[in-house]
C-alpha angles and dihedrals in degrees: 000000000000122000104258092213093054093046092050094056091051101043102029104033096035140229099300091054090045094052090048088050090051091047092052093043105042094157094059118093105204114237107220098147114158094358120155113231097170110168092350121159106222104148113167094007117159103233093152111148091003122153102238104154113156092357116153123227110178117179091336128165102238105155114156093359114157112231093161109156092352123152105235103153111156093008119143124221103181117185091334128158105239103158111164092359114160117231098160113153091356124145117226113155111175089004117154127219096168111174095349126144109231098159113163089009121149122233100158113157091355128140120231104154113168091009126150120231094158113156090000129142115231096157111159092002124147115233099160109167091351117157107234096155115154090004125142116235102163114164090353119155111235097160112157090355120149111232098159109156092002118154107233096164110161091348119155108232096166111157091356118151115230099161109154092359124139109241103170132143089003124157104235106165109152092001117161113215104163112163094352116159110237106164111146094001118143106232114180135150098000109179113222099179122088116280097251098037111118094220119066130205116190134189136178103234133059091216092050090047090056091047095048088046089056093048095047095046101035117068093184092056091050086052090050094050090048091050093049091053094049101038112022117117118184114215115196126187148112104248100177095145100021110044084144090070091051092050091044091055092047094050090047091055091047088055088055091053093255129131113236117207108194123206107182110187113225121245097254114052098225103152149022109268096180099110091049092050092046090056093049094042091051091061097042131094092219139344128234111206120197102200104175091110109069093200099062129034098019090062092058105035095074088054095049109031096069092054101051124052095207128117117276116196112195116203129185139179112254113260093035121106119232117237116270098249095055093089089050092052092050092050097049098036115044090194088073101089133207119297113261116210123200136185101205141338094281093054091046093053093046090058098037095104099040101040105028117017098038098047090043092050090047092050092046090053089048093051093047091052091048092052089050091049094239 
């Protein structure tokens, strides 16, 4: 329980009297454990070194308050105004700052493991070497904040805003950063291995850190990635009137232990799909491109083929004319294979192995051998 005499000076005599008392009694560490400061106005109060465990600050005015080296474990700061507050070297395990504005605050060398900063504002704050391990920072505003050397081990940064922030040399093992905003953030030397592990693996992106962590610690995910690289086949086309053909190709590939990925272009061409196709092509063993419709695939192939040395098998319904640039692509890029014509679904499936799968697999093996220099 809080020392009633200490509490009376702060709440009854006011901040000026309190600060004078602190100045005249530098050896006393105020005991304010468990105190209720709901709606208190304590701007510029000197609470450095104070014992504030489990104290409650609800909707308080705490601008420029000095909490340096204070013990505030379990304290709750709910929707408080804490602009420019000092928390350097403070200890606040399980502390909650839910919905509080701590813009331009200072947390250097502080310890706030398992703390809650959800919906808070830490814009421009300094958190150099702060321990935020296992903390929850969902939807927290860290714009322009300095987190150099911070410990973010297993922290939840879902929907957090790090635009323009400094995220360098941070410990990020097990971090969750889904949908975080990272535009303009400096991300260098992020350590993805556990804090006390002798070997260190570093990356330069929070999102990459999360992905690499998942790969290293999830065998199933590694197996999935390996399976995609070995078996994925991207099928491109606009099958407005012949979706049955699309499904038939996909089913036939599944029967051959391949993994079809279908990109069915919508009827109206309203946007550029190049980036999406590049991503899908980059994880595929080969691509089957149905080019009968001149408004779909032909518009994307010239933008994707040069960047990915993987087999492309163009197919077209007999009687249709291929787009004009196909011959140029085949001449410049030997991984664009011969055009395969088909009359209907049955004829296409009958020649699927001979004219599509086998040539694509042969070309894939050739390209792999070339990359390996064999």
